[in-house]
C-alpha positions as CSV (number, residue, x, y, z in Angstrom):
1,M,-51.8,57.2,-26.1
2,N,-52.1,61.0,-26.6
3,F,-52.0,60.8,-30.4
4,V,-51.8,64.6,-31.0
5,L,-48.9,65.0,-28.6
6,F,-47.2,61.9,-30.0
7,L,-47.5,63.0,-33.6
8,G,-46.2,66.5,-32.7
9,I,-43.1,64.9,-31.2
10,L,-42.6,62.7,-34.2
11,L,-42.8,65.7,-36.6
12,I,-40.2,67.6,-34.5
13,L,-37.9,64.5,-34.4
14,G,-38.4,64.0,-38.1
15,L,-37.3,67.6,-38.8
16,M,-34.2,67.2,-36.6
17,S,-33.3,64.0,-38.4
18,T,-33.1,65.9,-41.7
19,R,-30.3,68.1,-40.3
20,I,-28.4,65.0,-39.2
21,V,-28.7,63.0,-42.5
22,K,-27.7,66.1,-44.4
23,I,-24.3,65.9,-42.8
24,F,-23.9,62.4,-44.3
25,K,-25.5,63.4,-47.6
26,L,-28.3,60.9,-47.2
27,P,-32.0,61.4,-48.3
28,N,-34.5,62.7,-45.7
29,V,-36.5,59.4,-45.8
30,T,-33.6,57.6,-44.2
31,G,-33.7,59.9,-41.2
32,Y,-37.5,59.5,-41.0
33,L,-37.2,55.7,-40.9
34,V,-34.6,55.8,-38.2
35,V,-36.7,58.1,-36.1
36,G,-39.6,55.6,-36.4
37,L,-37.3,52.7,-35.4
38,I,-36.3,54.6,-32.2
39,A,-39.9,55.7,-31.4
40,A,-41.1,52.1,-31.7
41,L,-38.3,50.7,-29.5
42,L,-39.2,53.3,-26.8
43,C,-42.9,52.3,-27.1
44,I,-41.9,48.6,-26.6
45,I,-39.8,49.5,-23.6
46,I,-42.8,51.4,-22.1
47,D,-45.0,48.3,-22.8
48,T,-42.7,46.1,-20.8
49,T,-42.5,48.4,-17.9
50,S,-46.3,49.2,-17.7
51,N,-49.3,47.0,-17.7
52,Q,-51.7,49.8,-18.3
53,T,-50.9,50.7,-21.9
54,N,-50.2,49.0,-25.1
55,F,-48.3,51.6,-27.1
56,A,-46.9,49.2,-29.7
57,Q,-50.4,48.0,-30.7
58,E,-51.7,51.6,-30.8
59,L,-48.7,52.6,-32.9
60,T,-49.6,49.9,-35.4
61,Q,-53.2,51.1,-35.7
62,L,-52.0,54.7,-36.1
63,N,-49.6,53.6,-38.9
64,S,-52.4,51.8,-40.7
65,F,-54.6,55.0,-40.6
66,I,-51.8,57.4,-41.7
67,S,-50.3,55.1,-44.3
68,S,-53.7,54.6,-46.1
69,I,-54.2,58.4,-46.4
70,A,-50.6,59.1,-47.4
71,L,-50.6,56.4,-49.9
72,G,-53.7,57.9,-51.5
73,F,-51.9,61.2,-52.1
74,I,-48.8,59.4,-53.4
75,A,-51.0,57.5,-55.9
76,L,-52.8,60.7,-56.8
77,S,-49.4,62.3,-57.8
78,I,-48.6,59.2,-59.9
79,G,-51.9,59.6,-61.7
80,E,-51.0,63.2,-62.6
81,E,-48.1,61.8,-64.6
82,F,-50.3,59.4,-66.5
83,K,-51.3,61.9,-69.2
84,V,-52.4,60.6,-72.6
85,S,-50.5,63.5,-74.3
86,K,-47.3,62.7,-72.3
87,I,-47.5,59.0,-73.3
88,K,-47.8,59.9,-77.0
89,E,-44.9,62.4,-76.5
90,Y,-42.6,59.8,-75.0
91,G,-43.4,57.2,-77.7
92,K,-43.1,53.5,-77.7
93,G,-39.5,53.4,-76.7
94,I,-40.1,54.7,-73.2
95,I,-43.0,52.4,-72.7
96,T,-40.9,49.5,-73.8
97,I,-38.1,50.3,-71.4
98,T,-40.6,50.8,-68.5
99,F,-42.3,47.5,-69.1
100,F,-39.1,45.5,-69.6
101,Q,-37.3,46.7,-66.4
102,A,-40.5,46.4,-64.3
103,F,-41.4,42.8,-65.5
104,A,-37.7,41.7,-65.3
105,A,-37.7,42.6,-61.6
106,V,-41.0,40.8,-61.1
107,I,-39.9,37.6,-62.8
108,L,-36.4,37.4,-61.3
109,V,-37.7,38.1,-57.7
110,D,-40.7,35.7,-58.1
111,V,-38.6,32.8,-59.5
112,A,-35.8,33.1,-57.0
113,L,-38.1,33.6,-54.0
114,I,-40.5,30.8,-55.0
115,G,-37.5,28.5,-55.1
116,L,-36.3,29.8,-51.7
117,C,-39.8,29.5,-50.1
118,L,-40.1,25.9,-51.4
119,L,-36.7,25.1,-49.9
120,L,-37.5,26.7,-46.5
121,K,-41.2,25.5,-46.5
122,L,-42.6,29.0,-46.4
123,D,-45.8,30.3,-47.9
124,L,-45.5,31.0,-51.6
125,S,-47.6,34.1,-51.3
126,I,-44.6,35.8,-49.7
127,A,-42.7,35.4,-52.9
128,I,-45.5,36.6,-55.2
129,C,-46.2,39.7,-53.1
130,L,-42.5,40.7,-53.0
131,G,-42.2,40.1,-56.7
132,A,-44.9,42.7,-57.3
133,I,-43.4,45.2,-54.8
134,A,-40.1,44.8,-56.6
135,T,-41.5,46.9,-59.5
136,A,-41.8,50.1,-57.5
137,T,-39.1,52.8,-57.6
138,A,-38.7,56.0,-55.5
139,P,-39.2,59.1,-57.7
140,A,-38.4,61.4,-54.8
141,A,-34.9,60.0,-54.2
142,T,-34.1,60.2,-57.9
143,L,-35.5,63.7,-58.4
144,M,-33.6,64.8,-55.3
145,V,-30.3,63.8,-56.8
146,I,-31.1,65.3,-60.2
147,H,-32.1,68.7,-58.6
148,Q,-29.3,68.7,-56.1
149,Y,-26.6,68.3,-58.7
150,K,-28.4,70.1,-61.6
151,A,-28.1,67.1,-63.8
152,K,-29.4,67.1,-67.3
153,G,-28.8,65.2,-70.5
154,P,-30.1,62.1,-72.5
155,L,-30.0,59.8,-69.4
156,V,-32.1,62.2,-67.3
157,D,-34.5,62.8,-70.2
158,I,-35.3,59.0,-70.3
159,L,-35.0,58.4,-66.5
160,L,-37.8,60.9,-65.5
161,P,-40.6,59.4,-67.7
162,V,-39.6,55.8,-66.9
163,V,-39.8,56.5,-63.1
164,A,-43.1,58.2,-63.6
165,F,-44.7,55.3,-65.5
166,D,-43.0,52.6,-63.5
167,D,-45.1,53.0,-60.4
168,A,-48.3,53.0,-62.4
169,I,-47.4,49.6,-63.9
170,G,-46.3,48.4,-60.5
171,L,-49.7,49.2,-59.0
172,I,-51.5,47.1,-61.6
173,V,-49.1,44.2,-61.2
174,F,-49.4,44.5,-57.4
175,A,-53.2,44.3,-57.6
176,I,-53.1,41.1,-59.7
177,S,-50.3,39.5,-57.5
178,V,-52.1,40.2,-54.2
179,A,-55.3,38.6,-55.5
180,I,-53.4,35.4,-56.5
181,S,-51.5,35.5,-53.2
182,K,-54.7,35.6,-51.1
183,V,-55.8,32.3,-52.7
184,I,-52.5,30.7,-51.9
185,A,-52.3,32.1,-48.3
186,T,-55.8,31.1,-47.4
187,G,-55.5,27.7,-49.0
188,S,-58.7,28.3,-51.0
189,P,-59.4,26.1,-54.0
190,I,-58.1,27.5,-57.2
191,T,-61.1,28.4,-59.3
192,F,-62.0,30.7,-62.1
193,T,-63.7,33.0,-59.6
194,S,-60.7,33.2,-57.2
195,I,-58.0,33.5,-59.8
196,V,-59.7,35.6,-62.6
197,L,-63.1,37.0,-61.6
198,I,-62.3,38.4,-58.1
199,P,-59.0,40.0,-59.2
200,L,-60.8,41.5,-62.2
201,I,-63.6,42.9,-60.1
202,E,-61.1,44.4,-57.6
203,I,-58.9,46.0,-60.3
204,V,-61.6,47.2,-62.7
205,G,-63.8,48.2,-59.7
206,S,-60.9,50.3,-58.2
207,L,-60.2,52.0,-61.5
208,L,-63.9,52.6,-62.1
209,I,-64.4,54.2,-58.6
210,G,-61.4,56.4,-59.3
211,F,-62.6,57.4,-62.8
212,V,-66.1,58.4,-61.5
213,L,-64.6,60.4,-58.6
214,G,-62.1,62.0,-60.9
215,A,-64.8,63.0,-63.3
216,I,-67.0,64.4,-60.6
217,M,-64.1,66.3,-59.1
218,H,-63.4,67.8,-62.6
219,I,-67.0,69.1,-62.6
220,V,-67.2,70.2,-58.9
221,I,-63.9,72.1,-58.9
222,K,-65.3,74.5,-61.6
223,F,-67.7,76.0,-59.1
224,F,-64.8,77.3,-57.0
225,K,-62.2,79.9,-57.9
226,S,-59.9,80.3,-55.0
227,R,-56.7,78.2,-54.6
228,N,-57.7,77.1,-51.1
229,N,-61.1,75.7,-52.3
230,H,-59.4,73.9,-55.1
231,A,-56.9,72.3,-52.7
232,I,-59.8,71.3,-50.3
233,T,-61.7,69.8,-53.2
234,I,-58.8,67.6,-54.3
235,I,-58.0,66.6,-50.8
236,A,-61.7,65.7,-50.2
237,F,-62.0,63.5,-53.3
238,T,-58.7,61.7,-52.5
239,L,-60.0,60.9,-49.1
240,L,-63.3,59.8,-50.6
241,G,-61.4,57.4,-52.9
242,V,-59.5,55.9,-49.9
243,G,-62.6,55.7,-47.8
244,A,-64.8,54.3,-50.6
245,C,-62.4,51.4,-51.2
246,E,-62.2,50.6,-47.5
247,A,-66.0,50.7,-47.2
248,L,-66.5,48.4,-50.2
249,N,-63.9,45.9,-48.8
250,T,-66.8,44.5,-46.6
251,I,-68.4,42.9,-49.7
252,K,-68.0,39.2,-49.9
253,I,-68.0,36.9,-53.0
254,N,-68.1,33.1,-52.2
255,G,-67.2,33.9,-48.6
256,E,-64.1,35.9,-49.5
257,F,-63.8,39.7,-48.8
258,L,-63.0,41.9,-51.8
259,E,-59.9,44.1,-51.5
260,F,-60.4,47.2,-53.6
261,S,-57.1,49.1,-54.1
262,N,-57.0,52.7,-52.9
263,L,-53.7,52.9,-54.8
264,L,-55.3,52.2,-58.1
265,C,-58.4,54.3,-57.2
266,C,-56.5,57.4,-56.3
267,M,-54.1,57.0,-59.3
268,M,-57.2,57.0,-61.5
269,I,-58.6,60.0,-59.8
270,G,-55.5,62.0,-60.7
271,A,-55.3,60.6,-64.2
272,A,-59.0,61.2,-64.9
273,F,-58.8,64.8,-63.6
274,I,-55.7,65.8,-65.5
275,N,-56.8,64.2,-68.8
276,M,-60.3,65.7,-68.6
277,A,-58.9,69.2,-68.2
278,K,-59.1,71.2,-71.4
279,D,-56.1,73.0,-72.8
280,Y,-57.0,76.3,-71.1
281,E,-57.8,74.5,-67.8
282,K,-54.5,72.5,-67.7
283,P,-52.4,75.4,-66.1
284,I,-54.9,75.6,-63.3
285,A,-54.9,71.8,-62.9
286,Y,-51.1,71.7,-62.6
287,R,-51.3,74.6,-60.1
288,D,-53.8,72.6,-58.0
289,F,-51.5,69.6,-57.9
290,D,-48.7,71.9,-56.8
291,L,-50.9,73.1,-54.0
292,I,-51.4,69.6,-52.8
293,D,-47.6,69.0,-53.0
294,H,-47.2,72.0,-50.6
295,W,-49.7,70.5,-48.2
296,T,-48.6,66.9,-48.0
297,P,-44.9,67.0,-46.8
298,F,-45.9,66.6,-43.1
299,L,-48.1,63.7,-44.0
300,F,-45.4,61.9,-45.9
301,M,-42.9,62.5,-43.1
302,L,-45.4,60.8,-40.6
303,F,-45.9,58.0,-43.1
304,F,-42.2,57.2,-43.3
305,V,-41.6,57.7,-39.6
306,L,-44.5,55.4,-38.7
307,S,-43.3,52.9,-41.3
308,G,-40.0,52.7,-39.6
309,A,-41.9,52.0,-36.4
310,H,-43.8,49.3,-38.1
311,L,-40.6,47.5,-38.8
312,V,-39.9,47.2,-35.1
313,T,-43.5,46.2,-34.2
314,S,-43.5,43.6,-37.0
315,A,-40.3,42.0,-35.6
316,K,-41.8,42.1,-32.1
317,E,-44.9,40.2,-33.3
318,I,-42.7,37.6,-35.0
319,L,-40.7,37.1,-31.8
320,A,-43.8,37.2,-29.5
321,N,-45.3,34.3,-31.4
322,N,-42.2,32.2,-30.6
323,N,-41.1,32.3,-34.2
324,I,-37.4,33.2,-33.5
325,S,-36.5,30.4,-35.9
326,I,-38.1,32.3,-38.8
327,M,-35.7,35.2,-38.5
328,L,-33.0,33.4,-40.4
329,P,-35.3,32.7,-43.4
330,V,-36.4,36.4,-43.3
331,V,-32.7,37.4,-43.6
332,C,-32.4,35.0,-46.6
333,I,-35.5,36.4,-48.3
334,F,-34.2,39.9,-47.7
335,A,-30.8,39.1,-49.3
336,V,-32.4,37.4,-52.3
337,Y,-34.9,40.2,-52.8
338,I,-32.2,42.9,-52.8
339,I,-30.0,40.9,-55.3
340,M,-32.7,39.8,-57.7
341,R,-34.6,43.1,-57.8
342,S,-31.4,45.0,-58.5
343,L,-30.4,42.5,-61.2
344,G,-33.9,42.6,-62.7
345,K,-33.9,46.4,-62.9
346,Y,-30.5,46.5,-64.4
347,L,-30.9,43.7,-67.0
348,G,-34.4,44.8,-67.9
349,S,-33.2,48.3,-68.6
350,F,-30.0,47.1,-70.4
351,V,-31.9,44.7,-72.8
352,S,-34.7,47.2,-73.5
353,C,-32.2,50.0,-74.2
354,K,-30.4,47.7,-76.7
355,I,-33.8,46.9,-78.4
356,T,-34.7,50.5,-78.6
357,K,-31.2,51.5,-79.8
358,R,-30.3,53.9,-77.0
359,Q,-26.9,55.5,-76.4
360,K,-24.3,53.5,-74.7
361,T,-24.3,55.7,-71.5
362,I,-28.1,55.2,-71.2
363,T,-27.9,51.5,-71.8
364,K,-25.1,51.1,-69.2
365,F,-26.4,53.4,-66.4
366,L,-30.2,53.6,-66.6
367,G,-30.8,50.4,-64.6
368,I,-28.6,51.6,-61.7
369,T,-30.5,54.9,-61.4
370,L,-33.8,52.9,-60.9
371,L,-32.7,51.1,-57.7
372,P,-34.0,53.5,-55.1
373,Q,-37.2,52.3,-53.5
374,A,-39.4,53.9,-50.8
375,G,-42.9,55.3,-50.5
376,V,-44.9,53.2,-52.9
377,A,-43.2,50.0,-51.9
378,I,-43.7,50.7,-48.2
379,G,-47.3,51.5,-48.8
380,M,-47.8,48.2,-50.7
381,A,-46.2,46.3,-47.8
382,N,-48.4,48.1,-45.2
383,Q,-51.5,47.4,-47.3
384,I,-50.6,43.7,-47.3
385,S,-50.0,43.5,-43.6
386,G,-53.5,44.9,-42.9
387,M,-55.2,42.2,-45.0
388,E,-56.8,39.4,-43.1
389,A,-55.5,36.8,-45.5
390,F,-51.9,37.6,-44.7
391,M,-52.2,37.8,-40.9
392,E,-51.7,34.0,-40.5
393,N,-48.2,32.6,-40.2
394,N,-46.8,36.2,-40.0
395,I,-46.9,36.5,-43.8
396,G,-47.7,40.2,-43.6
397,N,-45.1,40.9,-40.9
398,I,-42.4,39.1,-43.0
399,I,-43.2,41.1,-46.1
400,V,-43.2,44.4,-44.1
401,T,-39.9,43.5,-42.5
402,V,-38.2,42.6,-45.8
403,V,-39.5,45.7,-47.6
404,L,-38.6,48.2,-44.9
405,C,-35.1,46.7,-44.5
406,A,-34.7,46.8,-48.3
407,T,-35.8,50.5,-48.3
408,L,-33.2,51.4,-45.7
409,V,-30.5,49.8,-47.9
410,Y,-31.8,51.3,-51.1
411,E,-32.2,54.7,-49.6
412,L,-28.6,54.6,-48.3
413,I,-26.9,53.4,-51.5
414,G,-29.5,54.3,-54.2
415,P,-28.9,58.1,-54.3
416,L,-25.2,57.5,-54.2
417,L,-25.4,55.1,-57.2
418,T,-27.7,57.5,-59.0
419,K,-25.2,60.3,-58.6
420,W,-22.3,58.1,-59.7
421,S,-24.2,57.0,-62.8
422,L,-25.2,60.5,-63.8
423,N,-21.6,61.6,-63.2
424,K,-20.2,58.8,-65.3
425,A,-22.7,59.6,-68.0
426,G,-21.4,63.2,-68.0
427,E,-24.7,64.8,-67.0
428,I,-23.5,66.5,-63.8
429,P,-21.7,69.8,-64.5
430,D,-18.1,70.3,-63.5
431,S,-16.8,73.2,-61.4
432,N,-17.1,75.5,-64.4
433,G,-20.8,74.6,-65.1
434,V,-19.9,72.6,-68.2
435,Y,-21.7,69.3,-68.9
436,P,-19.1,66.7,-70.1
437,Y,-21.7,64.9,-72.2
438,E,-22.0,68.0,-74.4
439,N,-18.3,67.9,-75.1
440,S,-18.5,64.3,-76.1
441,I,-21.4,65.0,-78.5
442,S,-19.4,67.9,-80.1
443,I,-16.4,65.6,-80.5
444,E,-18.5,62.9,-82.2
445,K,-19.9,65.5,-84.6
446,K,-16.4,66.6,-85.6
C-alpha cells in the first residue's frame, strides 16, 4: 500500500465529510468515522479481487501506529487540565461529582455485562474492559456545542471541569481494569503478583516515566525561545513517552509481558510540565499547548478515520474465523453497554449533585451532557485490541466493535442531548441574546 497517497486521500475525504455532516448539524467526528467505514469496505473489496495485496491487514497496522501517537497527544491535553491550582479552585464538590458519575458508570456496566457474559458464556474480561472504557467522555463534542451556541451559566461552569477531570480518572481505572482483565483472559492463576504487583508496576511506572519526561521537558524547553522550537520540544517528548512505554512493554515478570500505559504516561507529561511552570512561565506554557492544538487536527482526523476503518476490519476478522454466531452476543453487549453507561452517568451525576446541594437544573441535566464519547474511549479500545492477551477468542475485536458502534450512537445523539439540556437549563441565549437562566435568578431574588 502507498501509505502517503492513501493518507492524503483520507485527509481529503475527511475534509469533505465535515461539509456533509454540517448540513445535518452533526459533529465532525461522525463524518470521520463514516469515511473510515467506507475506506475499509473498499480495501476489503480490493482484497477479495486481488491476491497480491492485503490492504485490510495493512490498514489495521497503520491504525495501530497512528492511534498510539494520536492518543499520546490526547492524553497530553488531559494532563494540561490536571493543574493543582485548578483542583483547589474547583473544590471538593467538583471532585465528588466527577468520581460519582465515573464510578457509577463503571459499576453498572461491569455488573450488567458480567451477568450477560456469564449467561452467554463469553470471557469476563470483555465486561471489565468495557466497564473501564465507560468512564470516558468526549470533551470535544461537549465544547463544540457550548461554543456553537454561546452557552454559559451554572451548568456550563460545572460541566467543563467535570469533563476535564473525568478522563483523567478514567485512565487510572482503565489501567487497573486492563491488568485484571489480562489475568482472566489468559487464564493465569490469580496471585498477588498478577492482581496487585504487576498492575501497580504498570500504573506507577507509567506515571513515573511521564513525570521524569515532563520534568526534563520543563528544563529543556528553557533553552529555546521561538514558538516553533517550543512546539517541537513538546512533540518530541510526547513521542518519547509513547515510544518509551512501547519499548518497556518487552519486559516480562513471571512470563507475562508488562503493559505500560502511554495514556497515563503522556497525561503525566502534560501535568508535570504545567505544574512545574512558575507563575511568570505559565502564559508561555499555555501558549505552547495552544501551538500543539494547532498542529494536531490532521492527526486526530486520521485517528478517527482509521478508527472507523478498524470497525470494519474487526468485524471481518470475527466473520473470517467462522464466528458468525458471536455477532448476536456482540449486539446484546452493545445494547447493554449503551443503556447501562447512560444510566450510570445520569444517576451518578444526579446523586452527587444532590449530595453537594447543587441547583435543580444542574442536578437534572448534568448527567445528560456527559453522554458523548469518542477519542479517549476509541483509543482505549484500540490499545486493548493490540494486546496479545486479548487477541484470543476475538476479545479485542469484540471490544473495538462495541466501542466504535457506541461512539457512532453517542456522537449522533450526544451533541443533540447536550444542546437540549443546556437549552432547558436556560443557558443558551434567545434571539435577543438574553440568557433565560439570568431572568429566573432575578425573579428568585425578588
